[in-house]
Backbone as CSV, one residue per row, in Angstrom:
resi,resn,N_x,N_y,N_z,CA_x,CA_y,CA_z,C_x,C_y,C_z
1,MET,-5.044,32.114,-21.812,-5.648,32.183,-20.225,-5.474,31.147,-19.738
2,LYS,-4.902,30.903,-18.254,-4.524,29.564,-17.841,-5.708,28.871,-17.099
3,LYS,-5.157,27.417,-17.526,-6.321,26.678,-16.900,-6.127,26.351,-15.513
4,ILE,-6.826,26.300,-14.724,-6.748,26.089,-12.899,-7.264,24.781,-12.840
5,LYS,-7.145,23.779,-12.297,-7.720,22.127,-11.800,-7.852,22.887,-9.841
6,GLY,-8.850,22.451,-9.607,-9.368,22.612,-8.179,-10.098,21.886,-7.446
7,ILE,-10.261,21.800,-6.259,-11.372,20.752,-5.955,-12.575,21.755,-5.259
8,ILE,-13.907,21.821,-5.793,-14.858,22.309,-4.336,-14.844,21.973,-3.154
9,ASP,-14.174,22.587,-1.989,-13.921,22.583,-0.524,-15.398,22.914,-0.097
10,ARG,-16.046,23.826,-0.364,-17.004,24.322,0.645,-17.732,25.483,-0.222
11,PHE,-19.024,25.815,0.137,-20.030,27.159,-0.369,-20.153,27.829,0.738
12,GLU,-19.732,29.187,0.870,-20.399,30.304,1.639,-20.388,31.453,1.273
13,GLU,-21.480,32.250,1.305,-21.998,33.598,1.676,-21.938,33.837,-0.306
14,GLY,-22.109,33.146,-1.156,-22.480,33.738,-2.566,-20.769,33.426,-3.281
15,PHE,-19.682,32.310,-2.234,-18.899,32.294,-2.934,-18.514,30.791,-2.771
16,ALA,-17.924,30.093,-3.957,-17.608,28.851,-3.736,-15.735,28.889,-3.008
17,VAL,-15.662,28.124,-2.371,-13.718,28.539,-1.514,-13.465,26.824,-2.502
18,VAL,-12.541,26.648,-3.427,-11.941,26.278,-4.230,-10.299,25.990,-3.227
19,GLU,-10.021,24.636,-3.598,-8.686,23.789,-2.820,-7.998,23.835,-4.169
20,ILE,-6.843,24.805,-4.300,-5.924,24.302,-5.382,-4.550,24.125,-5.013
21,GLU,-3.977,23.027,-5.172,-2.347,23.022,-4.670,-2.545,23.046,-3.019
22,GLY,-3.392,22.417,-2.567,-3.149,22.583,-0.994,-3.387,24.052,-0.069
23,ASN,-3.983,25.293,-1.197,-4.037,26.619,-0.580,-5.996,26.573,-1.143
24,THR,-6.511,27.489,-0.421,-8.024,27.511,-0.663,-7.947,28.935,-1.472
25,LYS,-8.931,29.160,-2.593,-9.253,30.633,-2.806,-10.694,30.707,-3.342
26,ASP,-11.442,32.094,-3.171,-12.881,32.265,-3.114,-13.164,32.553,-4.228
27,TYR,-13.862,31.934,-5.138,-14.635,32.590,-6.718,-16.337,32.630,-6.177
28,PRO,-16.340,33.385,-7.215,-18.189,34.028,-7.192,-18.635,33.210,-7.273
29,ARG,-19.704,32.614,-6.624,-20.280,31.090,-6.739,-21.636,30.851,-8.285
30,ASP,-21.639,32.533,-8.745,-22.358,32.221,-10.006,-21.837,31.821,-10.840
31,ILE,-20.155,31.869,-11.311,-19.618,31.319,-11.960,-19.800,29.877,-12.399
32,PHE,-20.337,29.132,-11.311,-20.197,27.478,-11.247,-21.242,26.949,-12.002
33,PRO,-21.594,25.977,-12.751,-22.728,25.171,-12.910,-23.644,25.189,-11.842
34,LYS,-24.842,25.346,-12.060,-25.749,24.794,-11.065,-25.660,23.842,-10.167
35,ASN,-25.025,22.541,-11.079,-25.212,21.197,-10.402,-23.351,20.850,-9.699
36,THR,-22.725,21.893,-9.355,-21.559,22.125,-8.716,-21.817,21.252,-7.150
37,GLN,-21.008,20.648,-6.992,-21.528,20.059,-5.341,-19.572,20.003,-5.121
38,VAL,-19.603,19.925,-3.273,-18.292,19.670,-2.723,-17.916,18.304,-3.149
39,GLY,-16.371,18.696,-3.238,-15.987,17.770,-4.003,-15.602,17.180,-5.359
40,ASP,-16.352,18.188,-5.904,-16.304,18.220,-7.360,-14.966,18.821,-7.711
41,VAL,-14.306,17.899,-8.812,-13.019,18.567,-9.506,-13.510,19.360,-10.565
42,VAL,-12.844,20.493,-10.312,-13.288,21.601,-11.604,-12.127,22.360,-12.149
43,TYR,-12.248,22.843,-13.103,-11.209,23.451,-13.920,-11.658,24.914,-14.253
44,ILE,-11.071,25.351,-13.953,-11.546,27.515,-14.011,-10.617,28.159,-15.176
45,THR,-10.786,28.682,-16.210,-10.465,29.400,-17.066,-10.840,30.773,-16.677
46,GLY,-10.200,31.870,-16.274,-10.838,33.149,-16.128,-12.658,33.444,-15.504
47,ASP,-13.405,33.101,-16.098,-14.658,33.122,-15.684,-15.835,31.773,-15.907
48,LYS,-14.894,30.721,-16.729,-15.742,29.469,-16.999,-15.020,28.531,-16.435
49,VAL,-15.901,27.915,-15.825,-15.995,26.874,-15.167,-16.494,25.420,-15.500
50,GLU,-15.883,24.340,-15.712,-15.922,22.672,-15.677,-16.185,22.539,-14.842
51,ILE,-17.142,21.408,-14.682,-16.891,19.879,-13.475,-16.383,18.743,-14.497
52,ASP,-15.385,18.339,-13.773,-14.634,17.138,-14.351,-15.426,15.911,-13.692
53,LYS,-16.490,15.169,-14.483,-17.325,14.214,-13.189,-16.357,13.044,-13.157
54,SER,-15.551,12.508,-14.264,-14.901,11.363,-13.940,-13.815,11.198,-13.497
55,GLU,-12.523,12.893,-13.151,-11.791,12.850,-12.462,-12.501,12.831,-10.685
56,THR,-13.757,13.462,-10.558,-14.090,13.842,-9.231,-14.739,12.441,-8.680
57,LYS,-15.195,11.557,-10.055,-15.402,9.833,-9.403,-14.053,8.957,-9.222
58,ARG,-12.852,9.139,-9.949,-11.709,8.638,-9.400,-10.862,9.202,-8.210
59,LEU,-10.981,10.436,-8.069,-10.607,11.121,-6.599,-11.696,10.272,-5.161
60,ALA,-13.058,10.283,-5.563,-13.308,9.599,-4.803,-13.262,8.397,-4.205
61,LYS,-13.213,7.733,-4.980,-12.759,5.995,-5.279,-11.803,6.328,-4.447
62,GLU,-10.329,6.819,-4.953,-9.167,6.899,-4.257,-9.185,6.898,-2.783
63,ILE,-9.966,7.973,-2.399,-10.364,8.569,-0.809,-10.662,7.096,-0.181
64,GLU,-12.177,6.554,-0.899,-12.569,5.861,-0.415,-11.727,4.584,-0.104
65,ASP,-10.925,4.323,-0.848,-9.937,3.209,-0.775,-8.663,3.417,0.348
66,LEU,-8.367,4.618,0.361,-7.725,4.810,1.311,-8.386,5.009,2.869
67,MET,-9.514,5.289,2.776,-10.261,5.182,4.293,-10.664,3.844,4.587
68,ASN,-10.587,2.851,3.753,-11.124,1.678,3.904,-9.698,0.798,4.512
69,GLU,-8.601,1.284,3.345,-7.334,0.601,4.310,-6.673,1.088,5.803
70,VAL,-7.301,2.391,6.403,-6.982,2.624,7.461,-8.046,2.224,8.340
71,TRP,-9.494,1.968,8.022,-10.226,1.264,9.034,-10.090,-0.503,8.837
72,GLU,-9.299,-0.930,8.210,-9.307,-2.438,7.948,-8.911,-2.888,9.759
73,ASP,-9.686,-4.100,9.788,-9.501,-4.880,10.979,-7.829,-5.743,11.261
C-alpha cells in the first residue's frame, strides 16, 4: 500500500483536510492520532496515520525563516 505524505491544512465536520502535493483531500478525522494539529506533516498508509514531528518542526522553521526574510527592514 502506498504511503502518502501530506500536511494538515484544517479540521472541519469530522474530517481532516490534508494538503498533498498542492491539492487537498478529506480524510476521516478518527484515523488521525488525537494529538494531530494543523501544520503537522503526516504519512497516511490506508487507514493508518503517522505524525512526523521532526519534519513538522523543520517545515515550521523554514516558513519562519522565509517570513523573517520577507519582513526584514
